Every structure is written in structure tokens, then in C-alpha cells.
C-alpha positions as CSV (number, residue, x, y, z in Angstrom):
1,M,182.3,-112.0,76.7
2,N,180.4,-108.8,75.8
3,E,183.1,-106.7,75.7
4,N,184.9,-109.0,73.1
5,L,181.5,-109.2,70.9
6,D,181.3,-105.3,70.9
7,D,184.7,-105.2,69.4
8,Y,184.2,-108.3,66.8
9,K,181.1,-106.6,65.6
10,A,182.7,-103.3,65.6
11,K,185.3,-104.8,63.5
12,V,183.0,-107.2,60.9
13,I,180.3,-105.1,60.6
14,P,181.6,-102.5,58.5
15,E,183.6,-105.2,56.7
16,I,180.4,-106.8,55.8
17,R,178.9,-103.5,54.6
18,A,181.4,-102.6,53.0
19,R,181.4,-106.6,50.9
20,L,177.5,-105.6,50.7
21,E,177.4,-103.1,49.1
22,W,180.1,-104.1,46.5
23,Q,178.2,-107.3,45.8
24,R,174.9,-105.1,45.5
25,D,176.7,-101.9,43.1
26,L,178.2,-104.9,41.2
27,V,175.0,-107.2,40.3
28,F,173.4,-103.3,40.0
29,T,175.9,-101.9,37.2
30,A,176.1,-105.6,35.4
31,T,172.3,-105.4,34.6
32,T,171.6,-101.8,34.6
33,Q,174.5,-101.4,31.7
34,R,172.2,-103.7,29.8
35,G,168.8,-102.9,30.5
36,Y,168.5,-106.4,32.2
37,D,164.7,-106.9,32.2
38,I,163.8,-110.9,33.3
39,D,164.3,-113.3,30.2
40,F,161.5,-115.9,31.1
41,D,162.0,-117.7,27.9
42,A,166.0,-117.9,28.2
43,A,165.1,-119.1,32.0
44,A,162.8,-121.6,30.7
45,E,164.9,-122.8,28.4
46,Y,167.7,-123.3,30.9
47,E,165.2,-124.7,33.6
48,H,164.3,-127.6,31.2
49,Q,168.0,-128.1,30.6
50,L,169.1,-128.1,34.3
51,R,165.7,-129.5,35.9
52,H,166.7,-126.2,38.9
53,D,164.2,-123.6,38.7
54,V,166.7,-121.2,40.7
55,M,169.7,-122.4,38.8
56,A,167.7,-121.2,36.0
57,H,167.2,-117.9,36.7
58,V,170.7,-117.4,37.9
59,H,171.9,-118.3,34.6
60,A,170.1,-116.0,32.8
61,L,170.7,-112.9,35.0
62,G,174.2,-114.5,34.5
63,D,174.0,-114.2,31.1
64,V,172.8,-110.7,30.7
65,A,175.3,-109.8,33.5
66,P,178.5,-111.9,33.5
67,S,180.6,-110.2,35.6
68,A,178.3,-110.6,38.6
69,K,177.6,-114.1,37.8
70,P,180.2,-116.1,39.8
71,I,178.4,-114.8,42.9
72,I,175.1,-114.5,42.2
73,H,174.3,-117.7,44.2
74,L,177.7,-117.8,45.5
75,G,177.9,-120.2,49.0
76,A,173.7,-120.1,48.9
77,T,171.3,-122.7,48.8
78,S,168.2,-122.6,46.7
79,Q,166.0,-123.7,49.3
80,F,165.9,-121.2,51.6
81,V,166.2,-118.4,48.7
82,N,162.6,-120.4,47.8
83,C,161.5,-120.2,51.6
84,N,162.2,-116.9,52.6
85,T,161.1,-115.4,48.8
86,E,157.3,-117.2,49.4
87,L,157.6,-116.2,53.0
88,L,157.7,-112.7,51.8
89,L,155.1,-113.2,48.9
90,I,152.8,-114.2,51.9
91,R,153.3,-111.0,54.0
92,D,152.7,-108.8,50.9
93,A,149.4,-110.5,50.1
94,L,148.4,-110.3,53.9
95,Q,149.1,-106.9,53.8
96,L,147.0,-106.4,50.8
97,I,144.2,-108.1,52.4
98,A,144.6,-106.7,55.6
99,G,144.9,-102.9,53.8
100,K,141.2,-103.9,52.0
101,I,139.9,-105.7,55.1
102,A,140.0,-102.2,57.0
103,A,138.7,-100.3,54.3
104,A,135.5,-102.4,53.8
105,I,135.2,-101.9,57.6
106,D,135.6,-97.7,57.3
107,K,132.8,-98.4,54.3
108,L,131.0,-100.0,57.3
109,A,131.5,-97.6,59.7
110,V,130.0,-95.4,57.5
111,F,127.2,-97.1,56.5
112,A,126.3,-98.3,59.8
113,A,126.1,-94.6,61.0
114,R,123.8,-92.9,58.5
115,Y,121.2,-95.8,59.3
116,R,121.6,-96.3,62.7
117,D,117.8,-95.3,62.9
118,L,116.5,-97.3,60.0
119,P,114.2,-100.0,61.9
120,T,114.2,-103.5,60.2
121,L,113.2,-106.8,61.3
122,G,116.1,-109.5,63.0
123,F,116.3,-112.3,62.1
124,T,117.6,-116.4,63.8
125,H,118.0,-119.3,61.8
126,Y,116.0,-117.6,59.1
127,Q,113.4,-117.2,61.5
128,P,111.5,-113.5,62.3
129,A,112.9,-112.2,65.4
130,Q,112.9,-109.3,67.1
131,P,113.3,-105.5,65.8
132,V,116.7,-103.9,65.1
133,T,118.5,-101.3,62.9
134,V,120.4,-101.7,60.0
135,G,122.9,-99.9,61.6
136,K,122.9,-102.2,64.4
137,R,123.4,-105.1,61.9
138,A,126.0,-103.2,59.6
139,T,128.3,-102.9,63.1
140,L,127.9,-106.6,63.8
141,W,129.2,-107.0,60.1
142,A,132.2,-105.0,60.7
143,N,132.5,-107.1,64.3
144,E,133.2,-109.8,62.0
145,L,135.7,-108.3,59.6
146,A,137.7,-106.7,62.5
147,L,137.9,-110.0,64.5
148,A,139.5,-111.3,60.9
149,L,141.6,-108.0,60.7
150,E,143.2,-108.8,64.2
151,E,144.1,-112.5,63.4
152,I,145.8,-111.4,59.5
153,E,147.7,-108.4,61.7
154,H,149.0,-110.9,64.5
155,R,149.7,-113.3,61.8
156,I,152.1,-110.5,59.8
157,D,153.6,-109.6,63.3
158,S,154.7,-113.4,63.9
159,L,155.8,-114.6,60.6
160,Q,158.9,-115.8,60.8
161,F,161.9,-116.2,58.6
162,R,163.6,-119.4,57.6
163,S,167.3,-119.5,58.5
164,V,170.4,-119.1,56.2
165,K,172.7,-122.1,57.4
166,G,173.6,-123.4,53.9
167,T,172.5,-127.1,52.2
168,T,172.8,-128.9,55.2
169,G,172.2,-126.4,58.2
170,T,175.8,-127.1,58.9
171,Q,176.8,-123.3,57.2
172,A,179.8,-125.9,56.0
173,S,179.7,-123.7,53.0
174,F,180.0,-120.1,54.6
175,L,182.6,-121.4,56.7
176,A,184.5,-122.7,53.6
177,L,184.4,-119.5,52.1
178,F,185.2,-117.1,55.0
179,D,189.0,-118.7,55.7
180,G,186.9,-121.3,57.5
181,P,187.3,-120.7,61.3
182,D,187.1,-123.7,63.8
183,T,183.4,-124.7,64.6
184,N,184.1,-124.7,67.6
185,T,185.3,-121.1,68.3
186,T,182.3,-118.9,69.6
187,T,180.7,-116.2,67.6
188,A,182.6,-113.8,69.9
189,Q,186.5,-114.6,69.2
190,R,185.6,-115.4,65.5
191,T,187.7,-112.4,62.9
192,T,185.7,-113.7,59.4
193,S,182.1,-113.9,58.7
194,T,180.3,-117.5,58.4
195,V,177.2,-115.7,56.8
196,T,177.3,-115.7,52.4
197,P,177.0,-112.5,51.0
198,Q,173.4,-113.0,49.6
199,S,172.1,-114.6,53.2
200,L,173.7,-111.3,54.5
201,Y,172.4,-109.1,51.7
202,L,168.7,-110.8,52.8
203,M,168.7,-110.3,55.9
204,N,170.2,-106.5,55.8
205,S,167.5,-106.2,53.6
206,T,164.9,-102.9,54.0
207,E,162.5,-106.6,54.0
208,M,163.6,-107.6,56.9
209,M,164.7,-105.1,58.7
210,S,161.2,-103.6,58.9
211,I,159.9,-107.5,60.4
212,A,162.8,-107.0,62.9
213,G,161.8,-103.9,64.0
214,E,164.9,-102.3,63.3
């Protein structure tokens, strides 16, 4: 079975990459030739007509890239586009917060070292307690931030993206697009891809590969 799977990968992966590169180049060429910038007014008008946020942008992009319009959303479903996009935003936001917390910890480390010998009165429940130093207090603040940073980094590392299996989760649209192999056939025996080009492009993107650790 492993040998069959290796043969399958050797045959299909180059085909997938070629298709993805073709699709990427088609969309890129179609948009850059027109100096494409997101037309939010056009998208808003389409959303008013269609009552669909993703399709509004698909149509707006299709207006300025007509040669790419038939494949922009081919076989895809808007929900996994939305979900994965939101997860990318969450990941980027967490990374931004993590960077700011790390910078704060670094500043507190410098502050703590500078005032390590400066005495001050400690408090417990707003009541005077034992003498400490300002530097010691700063290390406690930094420790709280370090715990928060550890939690955020864990969330970033364990963030899981949604699957891309079509509107009902059965891959039916993908099977229809790629010669419809028998759903009971094993992956190793299939000779055609059952994943839509948009999904493959997302999964092979720099962002997804970095998360997968490739």
C-alpha cells in the first residue's frame, strides 16, 4: 500500500502544483493587468443584490479579472473560506499580541535590573507588608506577562484550521470536478485529485505550510 501511495503522490503532486501555478498566474495576470485594487463599493453593491458577502467579492474580482472569473470560486464553499480566513486573522492577531508582550517583558527586565537595590514597601491586600525592592516587584510583573505569553504561544502552535470538503463535507463538488472517482476507492488508487484547486492553493500556501511545519 505504501508503494502504491508513493506512486500516486509522484504522479499527482506535480499535476497539482502545475494546476495551482496556472491558476495563480491566471488570477495574478488578470488582476495586475487591470491594476486591481479592491473595489469595496462594487462589493457592497453586489452584497446588497446577492445577500452573500463572499460571492460579492468574487463578483467584484470577476469584473476586473473576467478571464479568471470562472475559477475564482470553482468547487469551493464560502464557509471554509470564511473559517480559514478568520483563523488566519486570529493567528496574526495573537502573533501581534505575543510580540508586544515579549517587548514589555524585555523592558521590565531592564527596569528590574536597574532598580534591583531600590527598597520599597510591599503591600498585601492594600495593607503594608514586608520591605522589598522595586526590582523584585518588576520581576513579578514580568512573570505574569511571561505566563500570558506562554499561553498565547501555545494557542498559536495548537491552532487548527478547518477542513476543505465542500458544502456538505462529502467532497461531492470536488469529485464532480475531477472525474468523480468512486468514493469507496482508496486514496492510493485514485488517479485524479478530489480537492478543489482553491483548497489546494490554500493548503499549499506559505501560511499553511508554516503551520504544518513543512
